[in-house]
C-alpha positions as CSV (number, residue, x, y, z in Angstrom):
1,M,0.0,0.0,0.1
2,K,1.2,3.4,-0.8
3,P,1.7,6.1,1.9
4,D,0.0,9.4,2.1
5,T,2.2,12.1,1.0
6,L,2.7,15.8,2.4
7,I,4.6,18.2,0.0
8,I,5.8,21.1,1.8
9,F,6.9,24.2,-0.5
10,I,9.4,26.7,1.3
11,K,11.5,29.3,0.1
12,N,15.4,29.3,0.8
13,P,15.6,32.1,3.5
14,I,17.7,34.7,1.6
15,L,17.9,38.2,2.6
16,G,15.8,40.4,0.0
17,Q,13.9,37.3,-1.6
18,V,11.3,36.6,1.0
19,K,8.1,38.1,2.2
20,T,8.8,41.1,-0.3
21,R,5.2,42.9,0.7
22,I,6.5,42.9,4.4
23,E,10.0,43.9,3.3
24,K,8.3,47.1,1.4
25,A,6.7,48.1,4.6
26,S,9.8,47.6,6.9
27,N,13.0,46.4,5.7
28,P,14.7,43.1,4.3
29,E,15.9,41.8,7.7
30,K,12.6,42.2,9.1
31,A,11.1,40.3,6.3
32,L,13.7,37.7,6.6
33,S,13.2,37.3,10.3
34,V,9.4,36.8,10.0
35,Y,10.0,34.2,7.4
36,H,12.6,32.3,9.5
37,E,9.7,32.3,12.1
38,L,7.2,30.9,9.7
39,I,9.6,28.2,8.7
40,L,10.1,27.3,12.3
41,I,6.2,27.2,12.9
42,T,5.8,25.1,9.9
43,Q,8.6,22.8,10.7
44,Q,7.2,22.1,14.3
45,F,3.9,21.6,12.9
46,V,4.6,18.9,10.4
47,L,7.5,17.3,12.3
48,D,5.7,14.3,13.8
49,L,2.8,13.9,11.2
50,P,2.3,10.3,10.1
51,Y,2.9,11.0,6.5
52,S,5.6,10.7,3.8
53,K,7.2,14.2,4.1
54,Y,8.7,15.9,0.9
55,L,10.4,19.4,1.3
56,Y,10.7,21.3,-2.0
57,Y,13.1,24.3,-1.8
58,S,12.8,27.3,-4.1
59,N,16.4,27.7,-5.0
60,F,18.5,24.9,-4.0
61,M,18.4,21.9,-1.5
62,D,20.0,22.6,1.8
63,L,21.3,19.4,3.5
64,S,22.6,21.2,6.5
65,D,19.6,23.3,7.5
66,S,17.3,22.5,10.6
67,W,15.3,20.3,8.5
68,S,16.1,16.8,9.4
69,N,17.7,14.8,6.4
70,D,16.2,11.7,8.0
71,L,12.6,12.9,8.4
72,F,12.3,15.1,5.2
73,Y,12.8,13.8,1.7
74,K,14.5,17.2,0.1
75,M,13.8,18.3,-3.6
76,K,14.1,21.2,-5.4
77,Q,11.2,23.1,-7.3
78,V,11.5,23.2,-11.0
79,D,11.7,26.7,-12.7
80,G,8.3,28.4,-13.6
81,N,5.6,30.1,-12.2
82,L,3.8,28.7,-9.0
83,G,1.5,26.6,-11.1
84,V,4.3,24.9,-13.1
85,R,6.1,24.2,-9.7
86,M,3.1,22.7,-7.9
87,Q,2.2,20.5,-11.0
88,Q,5.7,19.1,-11.4
89,A,5.7,18.3,-7.6
90,F,2.5,16.5,-7.8
91,K,3.7,14.6,-11.0
92,E,6.8,13.4,-9.1
93,Q,4.8,12.3,-6.1
94,E,1.9,10.6,-8.0
95,S,3.4,7.2,-8.6
96,R,4.5,6.7,-5.1
97,S,1.6,8.2,-3.1
98,D,-2.0,7.2,-2.2
99,K,-3.2,10.7,-1.6
100,M,-1.1,13.8,-1.9
101,I,-1.5,17.2,-0.3
102,L,0.6,20.2,-0.7
103,I,1.1,23.1,1.7
104,G,3.5,26.2,1.8
105,S,5.0,28.1,4.9
106,D,2.7,31.1,4.9
107,C,-0.3,29.9,6.9
108,P,0.6,29.4,10.6
109,Y,-3.1,29.1,11.5
110,L,-3.0,25.5,9.9
111,T,-3.4,22.7,12.4
112,K,-3.0,19.1,12.5
113,E,-6.6,18.6,12.7
114,I,-7.2,20.4,9.5
115,L,-4.6,18.6,7.9
116,H,-5.9,15.3,8.9
117,E,-9.4,16.3,7.7
118,A,-7.9,17.2,4.4
119,F,-6.3,13.8,3.9
120,K,-9.6,12.0,5.0
121,S,-11.6,13.8,2.7
122,L,-9.7,12.4,-0.2
123,E,-11.2,9.2,0.5
124,E,-14.5,10.5,-1.2
125,H,-13.4,13.5,-3.2
126,D,-11.0,14.1,-6.0
127,V,-9.6,17.2,-4.7
128,V,-9.4,19.1,-1.4
129,L,-8.7,22.9,-1.2
130,G,-8.0,25.3,1.8
131,P,-9.2,28.8,0.8
132,T,-7.6,31.8,2.1
133,Q,-9.3,35.3,2.7
134,D,-7.2,37.0,0.0
135,G,-8.8,34.7,-2.7
136,G,-6.0,32.1,-2.8
137,Y,-5.4,28.8,-1.0
138,Y,-3.3,27.6,1.7
139,L,-3.6,23.8,0.8
140,I,-4.3,21.7,-2.2
141,G,-4.6,17.8,-2.4
142,M,-5.5,15.2,-4.7
143,K,-5.2,11.4,-5.4
144,K,-3.8,11.9,-8.9
145,L,-2.5,14.7,-10.7
146,H,-5.2,16.9,-12.6
147,S,-2.7,19.1,-14.5
148,E,-5.5,21.7,-15.7
149,I,-5.9,22.9,-12.2
150,F,-2.6,24.6,-12.3
151,E,-2.9,26.0,-16.0
152,N,-3.9,29.6,-17.0
153,K,-4.4,30.8,-13.5
154,S,-3.7,34.3,-12.0
155,W,-1.3,33.4,-9.4
156,S,-0.9,35.4,-6.2
157,T,-4.1,37.3,-7.0
158,S,-7.6,37.4,-5.5
159,M,-9.0,35.6,-8.5
160,L,-7.0,32.2,-8.0
161,Y,-9.4,30.4,-5.8
162,S,-12.5,31.2,-8.0
163,Q,-10.6,30.3,-11.0
164,T,-9.6,27.0,-9.5
165,L,-13.3,26.4,-8.7
166,V,-14.2,27.0,-12.5
167,S,-11.5,24.4,-13.5
168,L,-12.8,21.7,-11.0
169,N,-16.4,22.2,-12.1
170,E,-15.3,22.1,-15.8
171,L,-13.3,18.9,-15.3
172,K,-16.4,17.7,-13.2
173,L,-14.0,16.7,-10.4
174,S,-15.6,16.5,-6.8
175,Y,-14.0,18.8,-4.3
176,Y,-14.0,19.3,-0.5
177,E,-13.6,22.7,0.9
178,L,-11.8,23.1,4.3
179,E,-12.3,26.2,6.6
180,M,-10.9,29.4,5.3
181,L,-7.8,30.7,6.9
182,E,-5.3,33.6,6.8
183,D,-2.0,33.9,5.0
184,I,0.8,36.0,6.3
185,D,1.5,38.5,3.4
186,Y,1.7,41.7,5.1
187,I,3.2,43.2,8.1
188,E,-0.3,43.8,9.7
189,D,-1.2,40.0,9.0
190,W,2.0,39.0,11.2
191,E,1.2,41.6,14.0
192,K,-2.3,40.1,14.1
193,Y,-0.9,36.5,14.2
194,L,1.4,37.5,17.1
195,Q,-1.7,38.4,19.2
196,S,-3.6,35.1,18.3
197,T,-4.1,32.2,20.5
198,E,-2.5,30.1,17.8
199,Y,0.8,32.0,18.4
200,K,0.5,31.6,22.2
201,K,0.1,27.9,21.6
202,F,3.2,27.9,19.3
203,E,5.3,29.8,22.1
204,K,4.5,27.1,24.6
């Protein structure tokens, strides 16, 4: 029996190349500091989950960072827009996985319960989506690759989620929607998260 696979997309934490909207409102050092925290939150969240875990880096595989080489299979994202990169990751995992779910590192509100719900939903649905308040999604999962979901989309815009639903309906695929969560895109999003119960739980 094939395992369930969790795909995690992260950016290599390089000064000036992460959280650019936060950088514009502050400075590169602040943006990098926030992203380091987001990576740490994601890392602790997924560490003991019972899935095969594949970590996809944006620029290069880092075998000496804080992500365990024993617990995470490390890969590099292909070149191209986000749709191309996600599509290729699902393609690479399809033959070795029963169910596949992809997350990023921008949604610290994601919980283990929501992730377990996402995997369980794929027992009866073709696709699972976790919508964000800004019109995108923090999670996408499927049992096999449906390439059209990732083609001709307005990435990093408020139209992405609605465009994705149009594709799912055109393909006649059943889908399950998780609860809506917030991404961390702006400095205000981060400051709000720091006051949340989720952050207080993480601190403990």
